[in-house]
C-alpha positions in Angstrom: -4.8 -21.0 -51.6 -1.7 -23.4 -52.2 0.3 -20.8 -50.6 -1.8 -21.0 -47.4 -1.8 -24.7 -47.4 1.9 -24.6 -47.9 2.4 -22.3 -45.0 -0.1 -23.8 -42.7 -0.2 -27.5 -43.7 -3.2 -29.8 -44.0 -3.3 -30.8 -40.3 -6.9 -29.8 -38.8 -6.7 -27.1 -36.1 -6.6 -27.6 -32.3 -10.2 -27.1 -32.0 -11.4 -28.7 -35.1 -11.3 -32.2 -33.9 -13.1 -31.6 -30.4 -15.7 -29.5 -31.9 -16.4 -32.1 -34.5 -16.4 -34.8 -31.8 -18.8 -32.6 -29.6 -21.2 -32.1 -32.4 -21.3 -35.8 -33.3 -21.5 -36.7 -29.4 -24.4 -34.2 -28.9 -26.4 -35.7 -31.9 -25.8 -39.3 -30.6 -26.9 -38.3 -27.2 -30.0 -36.5 -28.2 -31.6 -39.7 -29.3 -31.8 -41.1 -25.7 -32.7 -37.5 -24.4 -35.6 -37.4 -26.9 -36.7 -40.7 -25.9 -37.0 -39.4 -22.3 -38.9 -36.3 -23.6 -41.5 -38.9 -25.3 -41.8 -41.1 -22.3 -42.9 -38.2 -19.9 -45.6 -35.7 -21.4 -42.8 -33.1 -22.1 -42.4 -33.4 -25.5 -46.0 -32.6 -26.2 -45.9 -29.6 -24.2 -42.4 -28.5 -25.7 -43.9 -29.2 -29.0 -47.3 -27.7 -29.2 -47.5 -25.2 -26.3 -44.1 -23.7 -26.4 -42.9 -24.0 -29.8 -46.0 -24.1 -31.7 -44.5 -26.5 -34.2 -45.4 -30.3 -35.5 -44.0 -33.1 -33.7 -41.4 -33.9 -36.5 -40.2 -30.2 -36.7 -40.0 -30.1 -33.0 -38.0 -33.2 -32.9 -35.6 -32.0 -35.3 -35.3 -28.4 -33.4 -34.4 -30.5 -30.4 -32.0 -32.7 -32.0 -30.3 -29.6 -33.5 -30.3 -27.8 -30.2 -28.5 -30.9 -28.5 -26.2 -31.2 -31.6 -25.1 -27.3 -30.7 -25.1 -28.2 -27.2 -22.7 -30.8 -27.8 -20.5 -28.5 -29.7 -20.5 -25.9 -26.6 -19.7 -28.9 -24.1 -16.5 -29.7 -26.3 -15.6 -25.9 -26.3 -16.2 -25.4 -22.6 -14.5 -28.6 -21.3 -11.8 -29.1 -23.9 -9.5 -31.7 -22.6 -11.2 -32.5 -19.6 -14.0 -33.7 -21.8 -11.7 -36.7 -22.8 -11.8 -38.1 -19.3 -13.1 -41.7 -19.7 -13.8 -42.1 -16.0 -15.3 -38.7 -15.0 -16.6 -37.5 -18.3 -20.2 -38.5 -17.5 -20.0 -36.4 -14.6 -18.8 -33.3 -16.6 -21.7 -34.1 -18.9 -24.2 -34.7 -16.2 -23.2 -31.2 -14.8 -23.5 -29.6 -18.1 -26.9 -31.0 -18.8 -28.0 -29.6 -15.3 -26.8 -26.4 -16.5 -28.6 -26.4 -19.8 -31.6 -27.4 -18.0 -31.4 -24.4 -15.6 -30.6 -22.2 -18.7 -33.3 -23.4 -21.3 -36.4 -22.8 -19.5 -35.3 -19.4 -18.0 -33.3 -17.9 -20.9 -34.0 -19.7 -24.2 -37.6 -20.8 -24.1 -39.5 -17.7 -23.1 -38.4 -16.3 -26.6 -40.5 -18.8 -28.1 -43.6 -19.0 -26.0 -43.5 -15.5 -23.9 -44.0 -17.6 -20.6 -42.2 -19.9 -18.5 -41.7 -23.6 -19.8 -43.6 -26.4 -17.9 -44.7 -27.6 -14.6 -45.3 -30.9 -12.8 -44.8 -34.1 -14.5 -43.6 -32.4 -18.0 -41.1 -30.3 -16.1 -39.6 -33.6 -14.3 -39.5 -35.2 -17.7 -37.7 -31.9 -19.2 -35.2 -32.3 -16.1 -34.4 -35.8 -16.8 -34.1 -35.3 -20.6 -31.2 -32.8 -19.9 -29.6 -34.8 -17.3 -29.7 -37.7 -19.5 -28.4 -36.1 -22.5 -25.6 -34.8 -20.5 -24.6 -37.9 -19.0 -24.7 -39.8 -22.2 -22.8 -37.0 -23.9 -20.1 -37.0 -21.3 -19.9 -40.6 -21.4 -19.6 -41.1 -25.1 -17.3 -37.9 -25.9 -14.0 -39.8 -25.3 -15.1 -42.8 -27.4 -16.1 -40.6 -30.3 -13.2 -38.1 -29.9 -10.2 -40.6 -29.9 -11.1 -42.7 -33.2 -12.0 -39.5 -34.9 -8.5 -37.9 -33.8 -6.6 -41.0 -34.8 -8.6 -40.9 -38.3 -7.8 -37.3 -38.9 -4.3 -37.4 -37.9 -1.7 -37.4 -40.7 0.9 -39.5 -38.8 0.6 -43.0 -38.5 -0.3 -44.5 -35.2 2.8 -46.3 -34.0 1.4 -46.9 -30.3 2.9 -44.2 -28.5 1.1 -43.1 -25.3 1.1 -40.1 -23.3 3.7 -38.9 -20.7 7.5 -38.2 -21.1 8.5 -41.6 -22.7 5.9 -41.0 -25.4 8.2 -38.0 -26.7 11.2 -40.3 -27.1 9.3 -43.1 -28.8 7.5 -40.7 -31.1 11.0 -39.3 -32.2 12.6 -42.6 -32.6 9.5 -44.0 -34.6 9.6 -40.7 -36.7 13.5 -41.3 -37.2 12.5 -44.7 -38.6 9.8 -43.6 -40.8 12.1 -41.0 -42.4 14.9 -43.5 -43.0 12.2 -45.8 -44.7 10.9 -42.9 -46.9 14.6 -41.8 -47.4 15.8 -45.0 -48.8 13.3 -45.2 -51.6 
């Protein structure tokens, strides 16, 4: 194991941070989405008629599903998910896609029939779009601090773009000089 760490280092892989941020974002966004499900009669329909589970177990399954969906969101959108201005739109689109897929693909495995109708179906649509919008809006705010916290290099204030490479190299030279003197 030590040889592996010496060869590959202790730094997380390129997908580890976005996937972790996606899971945390999916979990955080599941709470308002679950609130929307409860406001509409959709939660009772999903819990009792579709899944046949208790309310608490159904809520846990839905939270777990939305957490997994956050992981998939991070995997699909990658760097585009970090857009602070348009992330909510990516999320809303992804929530819409999940809304289209869930009743048609996933939930018939549980119940053997189509999902819901009427007001319950409207609540289910609103739940997925709210989840996606919140997840897309939250992702950059969760990913950036998580990336900085997991980083092994100190944050010396460089930004993005061509000037960042020169600033970073100069800062690293300064750090090597300080460490080398000790």
